[in-house]
N, C-alpha and C positions, 0 to 999 in steps of 0.2 A: 631450564626453560627460557626461551628467547622471546621477549615481547616486542622486539624491535620491528617496526613496520617495514615491510619489504620495499625495495626500491621501486618496484612496479606500482604498488599502492600509493607510495608517497608521490610519485610522478602523476598518478591519476588525480590525487587530491589537488596538487598544484594546478593541473589543467582545469579541473572543475572550479576551483576558486577564482581563477582568471575568467572563466566563462561566466560565472555568477556575477562577478564584479562588473562585467561588461553588459550582460544581457538582463540582469535582474536588479537594476537600480531601484531605489525606493519609489520613484515616481512611476516607473513602468509597472512594478508589482502592485502598487496602490491602484492603478487603473485596472489591472487584471482582477483584483479583489472587488472593486466597485462594479465592474461589468460582469463578474462571475463567469469570466471567459478567458481562456488562454489560447492565443493563436496557434493553429496546428503547425505553422512553419517553425515553431520552436522544436518540434520533433525532428524536422529536417536538420536543424543545427546540431542536435544531439546525435543524430545518425552520422553526420559528417565527422564527429569525434570518435565514431566506432562504438558508441555506448549501447547501441541496440543489439549488438552481437554478444553481450554477456549472457551466459547460460544457453547459448545456441551452439550445437556441436560444430567442430571445425569443418567436417565434411560438407556442411551446408553453408559455410562462409562465416561462421561465428567464431567465438574465442573459447568454447568449451564451457564447462560448468564453473563459472567464476562468481560464486555466491558472495564471497567477501567483497569483491570489487563492486558487485551490484548494490550491496548494502552501503558501501562507501559513497557510491554515486547518489543514492537516494538521500543519504545524510547531508551531503554537500549541496545538493539541489535544494533540499528543504531549508537550509540556512538562508537561501534567497527567497524561495517560494514553496510552501508546502503543496500548493496546487500544481506547480510544475513537476514536483517530485511525484505526485500522484498520477499525473498524465504520463510521465515516463514509466511508472510502474504498470500502467495499462498496456504498455507495449512490451517491455522487456520481461516482466514477470507473468502477468495475466496471459499474454500472448506467447512470447518467445519460449519461456520456460515450459508452459503447459503443452504447447505443440511439440516441443522437443522431447519432453518426457513421455507423453501419452498419445501423441498423434500417430496416425497411420503414415506410411511412406508417401501416399498420395497427398495427405494433408500437409506434411512437411514440405514437399516440393511445391505445393500450391500456395502456402501461406508464409513460410519462413523468408523467402526473398523480400516480400513486402514489409514484413516485420523488421528485417535487418535495415531496410531503407527508411524506417520510421513512418511508413505510409499506412500501417494498419494498427488499430487500437482495439483492445478487447475490454469489455466491462463485465463484471461478475454479476450473474443473476442467481443468487442463492436465497436470500431472505424473501419472504412473502408476507402479505398483509396479516396472516394468522400464523406465520412460522418465522421464528427468529433463530436461536441457536440450535434448536432441535431439527436439524436438516433431514433427519430420517422421516419427518412428517410432511415433506413438501407435497403440495396438492396440484401443481401445474402438471397437466397430463400430456403424454405423447403417445400416439398410436401409429403403427406402421401400416401403410397401405401400398402394397407393391414395393416400388423403389423409393417411395416418399414417406415422410414422417409428418404427421399433423399435430400441431401443438395448440392447446387451449389452457389459459390460466393467467396468472399475474405474478409479477415480481416487484419488490419494494426496496427502497434504499439503494438503487442501482447507480452507483457513482459514475459519472462521466458517460452515461448512456447516450446522451445527445451528441457526443463527439466520437463515439465508438463506431466501429464497423461491424462488430459481432458482439452479441450477448452470450457469454459462456454460461449456459443455463443448466441448472440441475433440475431434472424433471422426473415425474413418476411415470415409469414405463411398464408397470404391471400392477397387480392388485395391491391396494394400500396396506393390507394386513401383512404383506411381506416386508414392509418398511425398507430397510437398508438393502435388501436383496433385489429390489425392483426399482432401482434408480439408474438414470443415465445422464451423461453430459451431452448437450447439443451445442453446436456452433450456429447460432441463429442470426442471420444478417439483419441489421437494424432497418434496412431498406425493404425487407420482405413484406409482401402484402399481408395485412392483418396485424402488424406490429404497431402499437401506439405508445408513444413516449409522452409522459406528463411531468414537467419539471416541478420539483418540490423546492421550497425555500429552505435555507439553512443559515445558521449564524456564522459559520466559519467554513474552512476548507474550500473556499471559493476558487473557481477555475475549472473544477470538475464537478459540476452541480449534481445533486441527487435527483433521481427520476423514479416515478412509477412506470412500469412497463406492463402492458397487457398483450396477450397473444390470443387472437380470435381466428381460429382455423388457419393458423399460419402453416404454410407448406414449405418444407425444405427437402433437400435430397438426402438419401441415406448416407451419402458421402460426408455429410456434416454431423454424423454421429461420432462423437469423440472416441478415437481408438477403433473405429469401424465396428465390425460385427463383434469383436472381442470386448468392446466397450459397452455394448447394449446390456442393460441390467447389471452393470459392473462399475458404476460410478463410485461406490464406496471405496473400492480398492484404489481407484485413481485418486480420490480425495485424500486417502491416507498416505500418499506417496510424497516425494520431495516437494511437490508444488504446494502442499498444505503447510509444510514447515517454512518455506520461503514466504508464503502469504502472511505468516505471523511476523516474519522479520521485516517485511516492507513497512508496515505501520510503525514498528519499533524504530527503524532507521529514520523515518520522518519525524517521529517524536523527539529523537535525539537531536536531529538537525535543528528543529524548531527551538528546543530548549537551549542549544548552543547559541543560536542567534539572539534569543531573549537575554541570556546572561551577558553576552557581549555588549548589548545595548545598555543594560543596567550597569555593567562594569564601567563603561565609558561615561555614562551619565553621572555616576557617583563621584567622578573626578572633575565634573564641571559644575555641579549643583552646590551652592554655598548656603549653609544654614549655621547659625550660632557662631558666625565668624570664621568658619573653616569649611572646606569641602566635606561633603557628607561621607566620603570614603574614610574619613578620619574618625567617624563616630563608631563606637564599638558595636552597636546594634546592627548597623549596616554592614560592617566588616564581617560579622558573624554570619549574616544571611548570605553574603556573597561567597564566603569561604565554604560554607556548607553546600551551597549550590555547585561549586567547583568539585567538591568531593563526590557529590551525588552523580555529577556528569561522568567523572572518571569510572565510577562503578558501572554506569550504564554502558560506557564504551567497552569495557572489558567483557561484560556479559554478552553484548551484541557480537563482539569479535569472536568469542568462544563459540556461541551458537552457530554463527555463520560458517566458521571453520568446520564444525561437526557436519553440517549439511554438505558443504563443499567436498569433504573427504569421504562422504558416504557412511559415516558412523551414526549410530543411534542418536537421534537429536530431538525427539518429540518433547521430552521433559525440558530440555534446555531452551527450545524455542518458545514453549509456553511460559517458562519463567521469564525469558527475555521480554516477551510481549507484555506480560503482567507488570513486571518491575519497571521497564523503561517507559511505557505509556503512562503509568501512574506517577512515577518519579519525574518524568519530563513535565507533566502537568503541574506538579508541585513546584518545580523550579520556576516555571513561567509565572505562576500565580504569586509566588514569593517575591520574584523580581518586580512584578507590577505593583504589588501591594506595599511591600516593605522598603523598596528602594526608590521606585519612580513615583509611587502614589498617584495623584491626579494626572500627572503627565503621562503615565502609562495607560491611562484610561481615555485620553483625549486623541482625537484625530490629529494627524501630523507626525505622530510617533508610530514606529512599527510595532511597539509593544501591544497595542490594543488588538492588532491582527494576530499576533502570536497567542494572545489569550483566547481568542475565538477559535483558532486552529487547534490548540492543544486539547480543548475539551472533547473533541470528537474521537481522538485516537484511542482512548480506552474502550471505545464502543465498537468500532469497525475492525475487521480482521479477526474476529473472535473476541467478545467482550472480556473484561477483567473477571467477571463471574465465571464465564466459560473456561478461562485459563486456570482459575483456581480448581475448578472441577477436573480439568485435564490433569493437572499436577497430582491431585489426590488419587485419581483413578490410575494413572500411569505408574505411580509409585506404590500401588497396591494397598492403599489405606482402606481397611474394612469399613463397610457401611452399616454393620450391625454389631 
């Protein structure tokens, strides 16, 4: 078994690290964080590197299903800014992958060119005020009237909705008692009449702020039913495809990149800070924290690499992606908090150091993209653990 990183992936990492060093300086990212906004022209720069074509078929101008490369891109971007990584995810995964995997031919021709150019962003509209992980209970309603679809309802925790062009929304398209058998995905333009966005405050993951989204008699074309006629009342099948597995890998990659950045800062700080007459990297307690964190990071890397490879090669991956999401998001959080608390202490809490941003960012990852509790349920259910 060969664990050597391919030349293509190594070259991609090198390109991304140069990009992050140039575009994501501490001062720039601190301003993004304070403003809770990342300029859209950052997507132009990522598109110029060809990164928006990952997971888009070659016949539409993309590079094919490059899931490993996408996770590496998210990881490396997150080392500079978790918010920028999330913005990229809204294009390459939420948009490019979903349209490529489940869109009609008309939707692919209409949307993929803009996605490849970094000009289109998608936000996920899954959760609702009364619906979290139980997506079979969504209440937002969609009714067909001729060649139009009318939507009424609300979505919550819609990251980046204010910057997005479409809300990729899960809606109830039939009687509620049918649950999973009467759900559809719609591509709802954020500029459509009747769409209202309300920004919500959050302690971290700044740059792609959370929003409440309400739909008041919003009218869209039937051409914006994901997958066309075959997608109507068939969202659960779409949700269970490769897009769901990649959705779990996105936050996992961002958690890994954030943890790597936090450990790098703590590692360097330990060689600068002097206590008791020597640098703190010479104190056994600090050395143990940093050594354990490096070990945990390696486990995260291997788990992510394996899960991404399974998805990319079309092998069964649901268990592996749930395990990756659970382990990497929770372990990444532990690494960041240990580096802040046991290595940097008050300096990791103060403004002026990146560590306090890493702390805020890492706390969200075990929640979105399917919470840790949901992933535990997924693993038990997929591995056929009896309930009685």
